[in-house]
All heavy atoms as a GROMACS GRO file, in nm:
protein
  582
    1MET      N    1   0.082  -0.118   0.000
    1MET     CA    2   0.000   0.000   0.000
    1MET      C    3   0.087   0.125   0.000
    1MET      O    4   0.061   0.220   0.069
    1MET     CB    5  -0.090  -0.004   0.123
    1MET     CG    6  -0.216   0.072   0.111
    1MET     SD    7  -0.337  -0.005   0.219
    1MET     CE    8  -0.408   0.130   0.297
    2VAL      N    9   0.193   0.125  -0.076
    2VAL     CA   10   0.277   0.243  -0.089
    2VAL      C   11   0.257   0.298  -0.229
    2VAL      O   12   0.264   0.224  -0.327
    2VAL     CB   13   0.426   0.210  -0.063
    2VAL    CG1   14   0.513   0.330  -0.085
    2VAL    CG2   15   0.443   0.158   0.079
    3ASN      N   16   0.232   0.426  -0.240
    3ASN     CA   17   0.198   0.487  -0.367
    3ASN      C   18   0.294   0.602  -0.394
    3ASN      O   19   0.282   0.708  -0.336
    3ASN     CB   20   0.053   0.536  -0.363
    3ASN     CG   21   0.003   0.579  -0.498
    3ASN    OD1   22   0.069   0.559  -0.597
    3ASN    ND2   23  -0.113   0.639  -0.501
    4GLN      N   24   0.392   0.583  -0.483
    4GLN     CA   25   0.489   0.684  -0.523
    4GLN      C   26   0.556   0.751  -0.403
    4GLN      O   27   0.565   0.872  -0.394
    4GLN     CB   28   0.422   0.788  -0.612
    4GLN     CG   29   0.369   0.730  -0.740
    4GLN     CD   30   0.301   0.834  -0.826
    4GLN    OE1   31   0.300   0.951  -0.794
    4GLN    NE2   32   0.243   0.791  -0.936
    5GLY      N   33   0.600   0.672  -0.306
    5GLY     CA   34   0.674   0.727  -0.194
    5GLY      C   35   0.590   0.771  -0.075
    5GLY      O   36   0.641   0.783   0.034
    6LYS      N   37   0.462   0.798  -0.095
    6LYS     CA   38   0.376   0.837   0.017
    6LYS      C   39   0.296   0.716   0.062
    6LYS      O   40   0.238   0.645  -0.018
    6LYS     CB   41   0.280   0.950  -0.025
    6LYS     CG   42   0.350   1.081  -0.046
    6LYS     CD   43   0.250   1.192  -0.061
    6LYS     CE   44   0.322   1.324  -0.077
    6LYS     NZ   45   0.230   1.433  -0.091
    7LYS      N   46   0.294   0.694   0.191
    7LYS     CA   47   0.223   0.579   0.246
    7LYS      C   48   0.073   0.606   0.247
    7LYS      O   49   0.029   0.708   0.298
    7LYS     CB   50   0.273   0.552   0.388
    7LYS     CG   51   0.243   0.414   0.436
    7LYS     CD   52   0.319   0.385   0.562
    7LYS     CE   53   0.310   0.238   0.596
    7LYS     NZ   54   0.383   0.206   0.716
    8MET      N   55  -0.004   0.513   0.191
    8MET     CA   56  -0.149   0.528   0.188
    8MET      C   57  -0.207   0.493   0.324
    8MET      O   58  -0.151   0.413   0.398
    8MET     CB   59  -0.208   0.439   0.080
    8MET     CG   60  -0.171   0.480  -0.059
    8MET     SD   61  -0.253   0.381  -0.184
    8MET     CE   62  -0.421   0.435  -0.165
    9PHE      N   63  -0.321   0.554   0.356
    9PHE     CA   64  -0.391   0.524   0.479
    9PHE      C   65  -0.541   0.531   0.453
    9PHE      O   66  -0.585   0.583   0.351
    9PHE     CB   67  -0.353   0.622   0.591
    9PHE     CG   68  -0.404   0.763   0.570
    9PHE    CD1   69  -0.528   0.801   0.619
    9PHE    CD2   70  -0.328   0.855   0.502
    9PHE    CE1   71  -0.575   0.930   0.600
    9PHE    CE2   72  -0.374   0.984   0.483
    9PHE     CZ   73  -0.498   1.021   0.532
   10ALA      N   74  -0.617   0.477   0.548
   10ALA     CA   75  -0.763   0.483   0.541
   10ALA      C   76  -0.816   0.504   0.681
   10ALA      O   77  -0.757   0.460   0.779
   10ALA     CB   78  -0.819   0.354   0.482
   11VAL      N   79  -0.929   0.573   0.689
   11VAL     CA   80  -1.000   0.591   0.815
   11VAL      C   81  -1.135   0.521   0.798
   11VAL      O   82  -1.210   0.553   0.705
   11VAL     CB   83  -1.021   0.740   0.849
   11VAL    CG1   84  -1.102   0.756   0.977
   11VAL    CG2   85  -0.887   0.811   0.862
   12PHE      N   86  -1.162   0.423   0.886
   12PHE     CA   87  -1.288   0.349   0.876
   12PHE      C   88  -1.352   0.336   1.012
   12PHE      O   89  -1.292   0.365   1.114
   12PHE     CB   90  -1.265   0.211   0.811
   12PHE     CG   91  -1.192   0.113   0.898
   12PHE    CD1   92  -1.262   0.021   0.975
   12PHE    CD2   93  -1.054   0.110   0.902
   12PHE    CE1   94  -1.195  -0.070   1.054
   12PHE    CE2   95  -0.986   0.019   0.980
   12PHE     CZ   96  -1.056  -0.071   1.057
   13LYS      N   97  -1.478   0.290   1.010
   13LYS     CA   98  -1.555   0.275   1.134
   13LYS      C   99  -1.602   0.130   1.148
   13LYS      O  100  -1.650   0.070   1.054
   13LYS     CB  101  -1.677   0.367   1.130
   13LYS     CG  102  -1.766   0.357   1.252
   13LYS     CD  103  -1.885   0.451   1.240
   13LYS     CE  104  -1.976   0.439   1.359
   13LYS     NZ  105  -2.092   0.526   1.347
   14THR      N  106  -1.585   0.078   1.272
   14THR     CA  107  -1.640  -0.051   1.307
   14THR      C  108  -1.660  -0.054   1.458
   14THR      O  109  -1.580   0.004   1.532
   14THR     CB  110  -1.552  -0.170   1.262
   14THR    OG1  111  -1.619  -0.292   1.293
   14THR    CG2  112  -1.416  -0.170   1.327
   15GLY      N  113  -1.765  -0.116   1.504
   15GLY     CA  114  -1.791  -0.127   1.647
   15GLY      C  115  -1.811   0.007   1.716
   15GLY      O  116  -1.782   0.020   1.834
   16GLY      N  117  -1.857   0.108   1.642
   16GLY     CA  118  -1.882   0.239   1.701
   16GLY      C  119  -1.757   0.324   1.719
   16GLY      O  120  -1.763   0.431   1.778
   17LYS      N  121  -1.643   0.278   1.668
   17LYS     CA  122  -1.517   0.354   1.680
   17LYS      C  123  -1.455   0.372   1.542
   17LYS      O  124  -1.481   0.295   1.450
   17LYS     CB  125  -1.419   0.279   1.770
   17LYS     CG  126  -1.468   0.264   1.912
   17LYS     CD  127  -1.368   0.187   1.995
   17LYS     CE  128  -1.424   0.165   2.135
   17LYS     NZ  129  -1.339   0.078   2.214
   18GLN      N  130  -1.373   0.475   1.530
   18GLN     CA  131  -1.301   0.502   1.405
   18GLN      C  132  -1.154   0.465   1.422
   18GLN      O  133  -1.096   0.485   1.528
   18GLN     CB  134  -1.313   0.649   1.367
   18GLN     CG  135  -1.454   0.690   1.335
   18GLN     CD  136  -1.463   0.838   1.299
   18GLN    OE1  137  -1.363   0.903   1.273
   18GLN    NE2  138  -1.584   0.889   1.298
   19TYR      N  139  -1.095   0.414   1.314
   19TYR     CA  140  -0.956   0.371   1.316
   19TYR      C  141  -0.885   0.425   1.192
   19TYR      O  142  -0.940   0.421   1.083
   19TYR     CB  143  -0.946   0.217   1.314
   19TYR     CG  144  -1.013   0.152   1.431
   19TYR    CD1  145  -1.147   0.115   1.426
   19TYR    CD2  146  -0.943   0.126   1.548
   19TYR    CE1  147  -1.209   0.054   1.534
   19TYR    CE2  148  -1.005   0.065   1.656
   19TYR     CZ  149  -1.137   0.030   1.649
   19TYR     OH  150  -1.199  -0.029   1.756
   20LYS      N  151  -0.762   0.474   1.210
   20LYS     CA  152  -0.678   0.514   1.098
   20LYS      C  153  -0.573   0.404   1.081
   20LYS      O  154  -0.499   0.373   1.176
   20LYS     CB  155  -0.608   0.646   1.125
   20LYS     CG  156  -0.518   0.690   1.011
   20LYS     CD  157  -0.448   0.820   1.042
   20LYS     CE  158  -0.352   0.856   0.930
   20LYS     NZ  159  -0.270   0.972   0.964
   21VAL      N  160  -0.567   0.344   0.963
   21VAL     CA  161  -0.477   0.231   0.939
   21VAL      C  162  -0.395   0.251   0.813
   21VAL      O  163  -0.436   0.321   0.720
   21VAL     CB  164  -0.555   0.098   0.928
   21VAL    CG1  165  -0.622   0.062   1.060
   21VAL    CG2  166  -0.658   0.103   0.817
   22THR      N  167  -0.278   0.188   0.813
   22THR     CA  168  -0.194   0.178   0.694
   22THR      C  169  -0.168   0.029   0.672
   22THR      O  170  -0.209  -0.055   0.752
   22THR     CB  171  -0.061   0.253   0.712
   22THR    OG1  172   0.009   0.197   0.823
   22THR    CG2  173  -0.084   0.402   0.735
   23ALA      N  174  -0.098  -0.003   0.566
   23ALA     CA  175  -0.068  -0.144   0.535
   23ALA      C  176   0.007  -0.208   0.651
   23ALA      O  177   0.095  -0.148   0.712
   23ALA     CB  178   0.014  -0.153   0.408
   24ASN      N  179  -0.030  -0.331   0.683
   24ASN     CA  180   0.035  -0.415   0.785
   24ASN      C  181   0.015  -0.368   0.929
   24ASN      O  182   0.084  -0.416   1.018
   24ASN     CB  183   0.184  -0.432   0.755
   24ASN     CG  184   0.207  -0.497   0.620
   24ASN    OD1  185   0.140  -0.592   0.584
   24ASN    ND2  186   0.300  -0.443   0.544
   25ASP      N  187  -0.075  -0.273   0.954
   25ASP     CA  188  -0.108  -0.234   1.092
   25ASP      C  189  -0.181  -0.348   1.161
   25ASP      O  190  -0.257  -0.422   1.098
   25ASP     CB  191  -0.197  -0.110   1.095
   25ASP     CG  192  -0.121   0.019   1.076
   25ASP    OD1  193   0.003   0.014   1.072
   25ASP    OD2  194  -0.186   0.124   1.066
   26VAL      N  195  -0.160  -0.362   1.291
   26VAL     CA  196  -0.233  -0.457   1.374
   26VAL      C  197  -0.314  -0.374   1.473
   26VAL      O  198  -0.258  -0.292   1.547
   26VAL     CB  199  -0.137  -0.551   1.450
   26VAL    CG1  200  -0.215  -0.643   1.542
   26VAL    CG2  201  -0.054  -0.632   1.352
   27ILE      N  202  -0.447  -0.391   1.470
   27ILE     CA  203  -0.535  -0.315   1.559
   27ILE      C  204  -0.627  -0.411   1.634
   27ILE      O  205  -0.647  -0.525   1.592
   27ILE     CB  206  -0.618  -0.210   1.482
   27ILE    CG1  207  -0.708  -0.277   1.378
   27ILE    CG2  208  -0.529  -0.106   1.418
   27ILE    CD1  209  -0.807  -0.183   1.312
   28ILE      N  210  -0.683  -0.363   1.743
   28ILE     CA  211  -0.780  -0.440   1.820
   28ILE      C  212  -0.915  -0.372   1.802
   28ILE      O  213  -0.928  -0.252   1.827
   28ILE     CB  214  -0.742  -0.443   1.969
   28ILE    CG1  215  -0.607  -0.513   1.987
   28ILE    CG2  216  -0.850  -0.514   2.050
   28ILE    CD1  217  -0.551  -0.505   2.127
   29VAL      N  218  -1.015  -0.449   1.755
   29VAL     CA  219  -1.150  -0.397   1.733
   29VAL      C  220  -1.249  -0.478   1.815
   29VAL      O  221  -1.216  -0.584   1.868
   29VAL     CB  222  -1.189  -0.401   1.584
   29VAL    CG1  223  -1.095  -0.315   1.500
   29VAL    CG2  224  -1.192  -0.541   1.531
   30GLU      N  225  -1.371  -0.426   1.823
   30GLU     CA  226  -1.478  -0.498   1.891
   30GLU      C  227  -1.501  -0.632   1.822
   30GLU      O  228  -1.463  -0.652   1.707
   30GLU     CB  229  -1.608  -0.416   1.887
   30GLU     CG  230  -1.598  -0.283   1.959
   30GLU     CD  231  -1.584  -0.297   2.109
   30GLU    OE1  232  -1.646  -0.387   2.167
   30GLU    OE2  233  -1.508  -0.216   2.167
   31LYS      N  234  -1.567  -0.724   1.890
   31LYS     CA  235  -1.588  -0.860   1.841
   31LYS      C  236  -1.650  -0.861   1.701
   31LYS      O  237  -1.745  -0.791   1.673
   31LYS     CB  238  -1.679  -0.937   1.937
   31LYS     CG  239  -1.701  -1.080   1.894
   31LYS     CD  240  -1.734  -1.168   2.010
   31LYS     CE  241  -1.766  -1.308   1.969
   31LYS     NZ  242  -1.654  -1.382   1.916
   32LEU      N  243  -1.592  -0.944   1.617
   32LEU     CA  244  -1.641  -0.965   1.481
   32LEU      C  245  -1.692  -1.107   1.469
   32LEU      O  246  -1.645  -1.197   1.539
   32LEU     CB  247  -1.528  -0.944   1.380
   32LEU     CG  248  -1.461  -0.808   1.377
   32LEU    CD1  249  -1.339  -0.812   1.286
   32LEU    CD2  250  -1.559  -0.702   1.331
   33SER      N  251  -1.785  -1.129   1.379
   33SER     CA  252  -1.834  -1.266   1.357
   33SER      C  253  -1.744  -1.332   1.252
   33SER      O  254  -1.784  -1.354   1.138
   33SER     CB  255  -1.980  -1.263   1.311
   33SER     OG  256  -1.992  -1.184   1.195
   34ALA      N  257  -1.621  -1.360   1.293
   34ALA     CA  258  -1.523  -1.425   1.206
   34ALA      C  259  -1.429  -1.508   1.292
   34ALA      O  260  -1.417  -1.484   1.412
   34ALA     CB  261  -1.444  -1.319   1.130
   35GLN      N  262  -1.365  -1.604   1.232
   35GLN     CA  263  -1.270  -1.690   1.300
   35GLN      C  264  -1.127  -1.645   1.267
   35GLN      O  265  -1.105  -1.576   1.168
   35GLN     CB  266  -1.289  -1.836   1.256
   35GLN     CG  267  -1.427  -1.890   1.282
   35GLN     CD  268  -1.459  -1.897   1.430
   35GLN    OE1  269  -1.373  -1.930   1.511
   35GLN    NE2  270  -1.581  -1.862   1.467
   36ALA      N  271  -1.031  -1.687   1.348
   36ALA     CA  272  -0.890  -1.657   1.321
   36ALA      C  273  -0.854  -1.709   1.183
   36ALA      O  274  -0.888  -1.822   1.146
   36ALA     CB  275  -0.802  -1.720   1.428
   37GLY      N  276  -0.787  -1.626   1.106
   37GLY     CA  277  -0.749  -1.663   0.969
   37GLY      C  278  -0.844  -1.612   0.862
   37GLY      O  279  -0.808  -1.608   0.745
   38ASP      N  280  -0.965  -1.573   0.901
   38ASP     CA  281  -1.062  -1.520   0.806
   38ASP      C  282  -1.021  -1.381   0.759
   38ASP      O  283  -0.959  -1.305   0.832
   38ASP     CB  284  -1.202  -1.511   0.867
   38ASP     CG  285  -1.268  -1.646   0.890
   38ASP    OD1  286  -1.212  -1.747   0.843
   38ASP    OD2  287  -1.374  -1.650   0.956
   39ILE      N  288  -1.059  -1.348   0.637
   39ILE     CA  289  -1.040  -1.213   0.583
   39ILE      C  290  -1.174  -1.140   0.596
   39ILE      O  291  -1.277  -1.191   0.552
   39ILE     CB  292  -0.996  -1.216   0.435
   39ILE    CG1  293  -0.868  -1.296   0.418
   39ILE    CG2  294  -0.983  -1.074   0.380
   39ILE    CD1  295  -0.747  -1.237   0.486
   40VAL      N  296  -1.171  -1.023   0.659
   40VAL     CA  297  -1.292  -0.943   0.675
   40VAL      C  298  -1.278  -0.814   0.594
   40VAL      O  299  -1.167  -0.769   0.566
   40VAL     CB  300  -1.321  -0.910   0.823
   40VAL    CG1  301  -1.354  -1.035   0.901
   40VAL    CG2  302  -1.205  -0.837   0.887
   41GLN      N  303  -1.392  -0.759   0.555
   41GLN     CA  304  -1.393  -0.635   0.477
   41GLN      C  305  -1.470  -0.529   0.553
   41GLN      O  306  -1.581  -0.554   0.600
   41GLN     CB  307  -1.458  -0.660   0.341
   41GLN     CG  308  -1.468  -0.535   0.257
   41GLN     CD  309  -1.515  -0.564   0.116
   41GLN    OE1  310  -1.472  -0.661   0.055
   41GLN    NE2  311  -1.604  -0.481   0.066
   42PHE      N  312  -1.412  -0.412   0.565
   42PHE     CA  313  -1.477  -0.297   0.627
   42PHE      C  314  -1.515  -0.201   0.516
   42PHE      O  315  -1.429  -0.159   0.437
   42PHE     CB  316  -1.384  -0.229   0.728
   42PHE     CG  317  -1.341  -0.320   0.840
   42PHE    CD1  318  -1.214  -0.376   0.841
   42PHE    CD2  319  -1.428  -0.351   0.944
   42PHE    CE1  320  -1.173  -0.460   0.943
   42PHE    CE2  321  -1.388  -0.436   1.046
   42PHE     CZ  322  -1.262  -0.490   1.046
   43ASP      N  323  -1.644  -0.166   0.508
   43ASP     CA  324  -1.694  -0.082   0.399
   43ASP      C  325  -1.723   0.062   0.441
   43ASP      O  326  -1.745   0.146   0.354
   43ASP     CB  327  -1.822  -0.143   0.341
   43ASP     CG  328  -1.795  -0.277   0.275
   43ASP    OD1  329  -1.692  -0.290   0.207
   43ASP    OD2  330  -1.877  -0.368   0.292
   44ASN      N  331  -1.728   0.090   0.570
   44ASN     CA  332  -1.757   0.225   0.617
   44ASN      C  333  -1.629   0.308   0.620
   44ASN      O  334  -1.572   0.335   0.724
   44ASN     CB  335  -1.820   0.222   0.757
   44ASN     CG  336  -1.956   0.154   0.756
   44ASN    OD1  337  -2.027   0.159   0.657
   44ASN    ND2  338  -1.990   0.091   0.865
   45ILE      N  339  -1.584   0.351   0.502
   45ILE     CA  340  -1.458   0.423   0.487
   45ILE      C  341  -1.488   0.573   0.479
   45ILE      O  342  -1.560   0.618   0.391
   45ILE     CB  343  -1.383   0.379   0.360
   45ILE    CG1  344  -1.375   0.227   0.350
   45ILE    CG2  345  -1.246   0.445   0.353
   45ILE    CD1  346  -1.304   0.160   0.464
   46PHE      N  347  -1.430   0.649   0.573
   46PHE     CA  348  -1.452   0.793   0.577
   46PHE      C  349  -1.349   0.870   0.496
   46PHE      O  350  -1.378   0.976   0.442
   46PHE     CB  351  -1.447   0.844   0.722
   46PHE     CG  352  -1.558   0.792   0.807
   46PHE    CD1  353  -1.531   0.720   0.921
   46PHE    CD2  354  -1.689   0.816   0.774
   46PHE    CE1  355  -1.633   0.672   1.000
   46PHE    CE2  356  -1.792   0.768   0.852
   46PHE     CZ  357  -1.765   0.696   0.966
   47MET      N  358  -1.225   0.819   0.488
   47MET     CA  359  -1.118   0.891   0.421
   47MET      C  360  -1.013   0.794   0.372
   47MET      O  361  -0.984   0.695   0.438
   47MET     CB  362  -1.053   0.990   0.519
   47MET     CG  363  -0.941   1.072   0.463
   47MET     SD  364  -0.857   1.174   0.588
   47MET     CE  365  -0.991   1.269   0.654
   48VAL      N  366  -0.958   0.823   0.254
   48VAL     CA  367  -0.846   0.747   0.199
   48VAL      C  368  -0.742   0.851   0.159
   48VAL      O  369  -0.774   0.949   0.092
   48VAL     CB  370  -0.888   0.664   0.076
   48VAL    CG1  371  -0.768   0.595   0.014
   48VAL    CG2  372  -0.994   0.563   0.114
   49GLY      N  373  -0.618   0.831   0.203
   49GLY     CA  374  -0.513   0.929   0.173
   49GLY      C  375  -0.388   0.864   0.120
   49GLY      O  376  -0.367   0.744   0.134
   50GLY      N  377  -0.305   0.946   0.062
   50GLY     CA  378  -0.178   0.905   0.002
   50GLY      C  379  -0.133   1.021  -0.082
   50GLY      O  380  -0.124   1.133  -0.033
   51ASP      N  381  -0.108   0.996  -0.210
   51ASP     CA  382  -0.076   1.107  -0.302
   51ASP      C  383  -0.197   1.198  -0.320
   51ASP      O  384  -0.183   1.318  -0.336
   51ASP     CB  385  -0.034   1.053  -0.438
   51ASP     CG  386   0.108   0.998  -0.437
   51ASP    OD1  387   0.185   1.035  -0.346
   51ASP    OD2  388   0.141   0.918  -0.525
   52LYS      N  389  -0.314   1.139  -0.318
   52LYS     CA  390  -0.439   1.213  -0.335
   52LYS      C  391  -0.530   1.180  -0.217
   52LYS      O  392  -0.537   1.066  -0.175
   52LYS     CB  393  -0.506   1.171  -0.466
   52LYS     CG  394  -0.636   1.239  -0.496
   52LYS     CD  395  -0.698   1.184  -0.624
   52LYS     CE  396  -0.848   1.195  -0.613
   52LYS     NZ  397  -0.916   1.101  -0.697
   53MET      N  398  -0.596   1.278  -0.162
   53MET     CA  399  -0.685   1.258  -0.046
   53MET      C  400  -0.829   1.251  -0.094
   53MET      O  401  -0.875   1.338  -0.168
   53MET     CB  402  -0.669   1.375   0.051
   53MET     CG  403  -0.751   1.363   0.175
   53MET     SD  404  -0.669   1.283   0.311
   53MET     CE  405  -0.523   1.378   0.328
   54ASP      N  406  -0.899   1.143  -0.055
   54ASP     CA  407  -1.042   1.130  -0.083
   54ASP      C  408  -1.116   1.133   0.049
   54ASP      O  409  -1.094   1.046   0.134
   54ASP     CB  410  -1.073   0.998  -0.155
   54ASP     CG  411  -1.025   0.996  -0.298
   54ASP    OD1  412  -1.026   1.102  -0.362
   54ASP    OD2  413  -0.986   0.888  -0.346
   55VAL      N  414  -1.203   1.231   0.067
   55VAL     CA  415  -1.284   1.243   0.188
   55VAL      C  416  -1.427   1.219   0.148
   55VAL      O  417  -1.478   1.281   0.055
   55VAL     CB  418  -1.268   1.382   0.252
   55VAL    CG1  419  -1.354   1.394   0.375
   55VAL    CG2  420  -1.122   1.409   0.286
   56GLY      N  421  -1.494   1.127   0.217
   56GLY     CA  422  -1.631   1.093   0.185
   56GLY      C  423  -1.730   1.192   0.241
   56GLY      O  424  -1.698   1.271   0.330
   57SER      N  425  -1.850   1.188   0.187
   57SER     CA  426  -1.957   1.271   0.241
   57SER      C  427  -2.084   1.188   0.249
   57SER      O  428  -2.167   1.199   0.161
   57SER     CB  429  -1.977   1.395   0.154
   57SER     OG  430  -2.006   1.359   0.020
   58PRO      N  431  -2.103   1.102   0.344
   58PRO     CA  432  -2.013   1.076   0.455
   58PRO      C  433  -1.912   0.965   0.427
   58PRO      O  434  -1.810   0.956   0.495
   58PRO     CB  435  -2.106   1.032   0.567
   58PRO     CG  436  -2.219   0.964   0.498
   58PRO     CD  437  -2.234   1.039   0.366
   59MET      N  438  -1.936   0.877   0.329
   59MET     CA  439  -1.845   0.765   0.303
   59MET      C  440  -1.779   0.780   0.166
   59MET      O  441  -1.835   0.841   0.076
   59MET     CB  442  -1.921   0.631   0.305
   59MET     CG  443  -1.998   0.604   0.430
   59MET     SD  444  -1.891   0.581   0.569
   59MET     CE  445  -2.011   0.570   0.700
   60VAL      N  446  -1.660   0.720   0.150
   60VAL     CA  447  -1.592   0.716   0.021
   60VAL      C  448  -1.652   0.600  -0.057
   60VAL      O  449  -1.644   0.484  -0.014
   60VAL     CB  450  -1.440   0.697   0.039
   60VAL    CG1  451  -1.371   0.687  -0.097
   60VAL    CG2  452  -1.380   0.810   0.120
   61VAL      N  453  -1.714   0.630  -0.170
   61VAL     CA  454  -1.782   0.528  -0.250
   61VAL      C  455  -1.680   0.436  -0.316
   61VAL      O  456  -1.580   0.482  -0.373
   61VAL     CB  457  -1.869   0.596  -0.358
   61VAL    CG1  458  -1.936   0.490  -0.447
   61VAL    CG2  459  -1.974   0.684  -0.294
   62GLY      N  460  -1.701   0.306  -0.303
   62GLY     CA  461  -1.616   0.207  -0.368
   62GLY      C  462  -1.490   0.171  -0.292
   62GLY      O  463  -1.414   0.087  -0.336
   63ALA      N  464  -1.466   0.232  -0.177
   63ALA     CA  465  -1.346   0.203  -0.099
   63ALA      C  466  -1.376   0.095   0.005
   63ALA      O  467  -1.488   0.085   0.055
   63ALA     CB  468  -1.296   0.329  -0.029
   64ALA      N  469  -1.275   0.016   0.038
   64ALA     CA  470  -1.289  -0.088   0.139
   64ALA      C  471  -1.152  -0.117   0.200
   64ALA      O  472  -1.050  -0.095   0.138
   64ALA     CB  473  -1.348  -0.215   0.079
   65VAL      N  474  -1.155  -0.165   0.323
   65VAL     CA  475  -1.033  -0.211   0.391
   65VAL      C  476  -1.050  -0.359   0.415
   65VAL      O  477  -1.151  -0.404   0.468
   65VAL     CB  478  -1.013  -0.136   0.525
   65VAL    CG1  479  -0.900  -0.200   0.605
   65VAL    CG2  480  -0.985   0.011   0.502
   66HIS      N  481  -0.951  -0.439   0.373
   66HIS     CA  482  -0.952  -0.583   0.397
   66HIS      C  483  -0.850  -0.614   0.506
   66HIS      O  484  -0.741  -0.558   0.507
   66HIS     CB  485  -0.914  -0.658   0.269
   66HIS     CG  486  -1.014  -0.640   0.161
   66HIS    ND1  487  -0.989  -0.563   0.051
   66HIS    CD2  488  -1.140  -0.686   0.147
   66HIS    CE1  489  -1.095  -0.564  -0.028
   66HIS    NE2  490  -1.189  -0.637   0.029
   67ALA      N  491  -0.889  -0.703   0.597
   67ALA     CA  492  -0.801  -0.738   0.709
   67ALA      C  493  -0.814  -0.886   0.740
   67ALA      O  494  -0.918  -0.947   0.718
   67ALA     CB  495  -0.837  -0.656   0.831
   68GLU      N  496  -0.706  -0.942   0.794
   68GLU     CA  497  -0.707  -1.081   0.839
   68GLU      C  498  -0.727  -1.082   0.990
   68GLU      O  499  -0.661  -1.007   1.062
   68GLU     CB  500  -0.576  -1.150   0.805
   68GLU     CG  501  -0.571  -1.294   0.851
   68GLU     CD  502  -0.438  -1.361   0.820
   68GLU    OE1  503  -0.351  -1.299   0.758
   68GLU    OE2  504  -0.423  -1.477   0.862
   69VAL      N  505  -0.817  -1.168   1.038
   69VAL     CA  506  -0.840  -1.184   1.180
   69VAL      C  507  -0.726  -1.270   1.236
   69VAL      O  508  -0.708  -1.384   1.194
   69VAL     CB  509  -0.976  -1.249   1.208
   69VAL    CG1  510  -0.995  -1.273   1.357
   69VAL    CG2  511  -1.090  -1.166   1.151
   70LEU      N  512  -0.650  -1.213   1.328
   70LEU     CA  513  -0.537  -1.288   1.387
   70LEU      C  514  -0.584  -1.377   1.500
   70LEU      O  515  -0.538  -1.490   1.514
   70LEU     CB  516  -0.430  -1.192   1.435
   70LEU     CG  517  -0.365  -1.104   1.327
   70LEU    CD1  518  -0.264  -1.010   1.388
   70LEU    CD2  519  -0.300  -1.191   1.221
   71GLU      N  520  -0.673  -1.324   1.585
   71GLU     CA  521  -0.726  -1.404   1.695
   71GLU      C  522  -0.852  -1.338   1.750
   71GLU      O  523  -0.876  -1.221   1.728
   71GLU     CB  524  -0.624  -1.420   1.807
   71GLU     CG  525  -0.593  -1.292   1.882
   71GLU     CD  526  -0.498  -1.314   2.000
   71GLU    OE1  527  -0.516  -1.412   2.072
   71GLU    OE2  528  -0.406  -1.232   2.015
   72GLN      N  529  -0.933  -1.417   1.820
   72GLN     CA  530  -1.048  -1.370   1.894
   72GLN      C  531  -1.013  -1.383   2.040
   72GLN      O  532  -0.970  -1.489   2.085
   72GLN     CB  533  -1.174  -1.454   1.862
   72GLN     CG  534  -1.225  -1.437   1.723
   72GLN     CD  535  -1.311  -1.312   1.707
   72GLN    OE1  536  -1.321  -1.228   1.794
   72GLN    NE2  537  -1.374  -1.301   1.592
   73ALA      N  538  -1.027  -1.276   2.116
   73ALA     CA  539  -0.993  -1.280   2.258
   73ALA      C  540  -1.101  -1.209   2.338
   73ALA      O  541  -1.178  -1.128   2.284
   73ALA     CB  542  -0.859  -1.211   2.281
   74LYS      N  543  -1.107  -1.238   2.466
   74LYS     CA  544  -1.202  -1.172   2.557
   74LYS      C  545  -1.126  -1.082   2.652
   74LYS      O  546  -1.016  -1.117   2.697
   74LYS     CB  547  -1.281  -1.275   2.638
   74LYS     CG  548  -1.377  -1.356   2.554
   74LYS     CD  549  -1.460  -1.446   2.644
   74LYS     CE  550  -1.560  -1.526   2.562
   74LYS     NZ  551  -1.643  -1.609   2.645
   75SER      N  552  -1.185  -0.970   2.685
   75SER     CA  553  -1.126  -0.881   2.786
   75SER      C  554  -1.160  -0.933   2.924
   75SER      O  555  -1.251  -1.014   2.942
   75SER     CB  556  -1.183  -0.740   2.771
   75SER     OG  557  -1.151  -0.688   2.647
   76LYS      N  558  -1.088  -0.885   3.024
   76LYS     CA  559  -1.121  -0.921   3.160
   76LYS      C  560  -1.252  -0.857   3.199
   76LYS      O  561  -1.283  -0.746   3.159
   76LYS     CB  562  -1.012  -0.872   3.255
   76LYS     CG  563  -0.882  -0.945   3.240
   76LYS     CD  564  -0.781  -0.898   3.343
   76LYS     CE  565  -0.652  -0.975   3.329
   76LYS     NZ  566  -0.553  -0.933   3.430
   77LYS      N  567  -1.332  -0.929   3.278
   77LYS     CA  568  -1.458  -0.875   3.328
   77LYS      C  569  -1.432  -0.770   3.432
   77LYS      O  570  -1.340  -0.781   3.512
   77LYS     CB  571  -1.546  -0.984   3.388
   77LYS     CG  572  -1.616  -1.069   3.285
   77LYS     CD  573  -1.720  -1.153   3.351
   77LYS     CE  574  -1.809  -1.215   3.247
   77LYS     NZ  575  -1.917  -1.290   3.307
   78VAL      N  576  -1.513  -0.666   3.432
   78VAL     CA  577  -1.499  -0.559   3.531
   78VAL      C  578  -1.598  -0.580   3.642
   78VAL      O  579  -1.711  -0.612   3.621
   78VAL     CB  580  -1.523  -0.422   3.465
   78VAL    CG1  581  -1.514  -0.312   3.567
   78VAL    CG2  582  -1.424  -0.400   3.353
   0.00000   0.00000   0.00000
């Protein structure tokens, strides 16, 4: 996801939170209905940047973020 020297990024929403990601980022999100090893797609993309910036109103049409689920874990109970 490198485009002519500038690193591309995307801002997307899942689980009621927004995340800014670049290629190979590892993030923790709310529970997904997927198993470890599955590829998931996030379609609620607010912004895509790199050489050219695309800002949605409210979403960027046709953009998506694909990610691999590394593991499913539970937080400690409060």
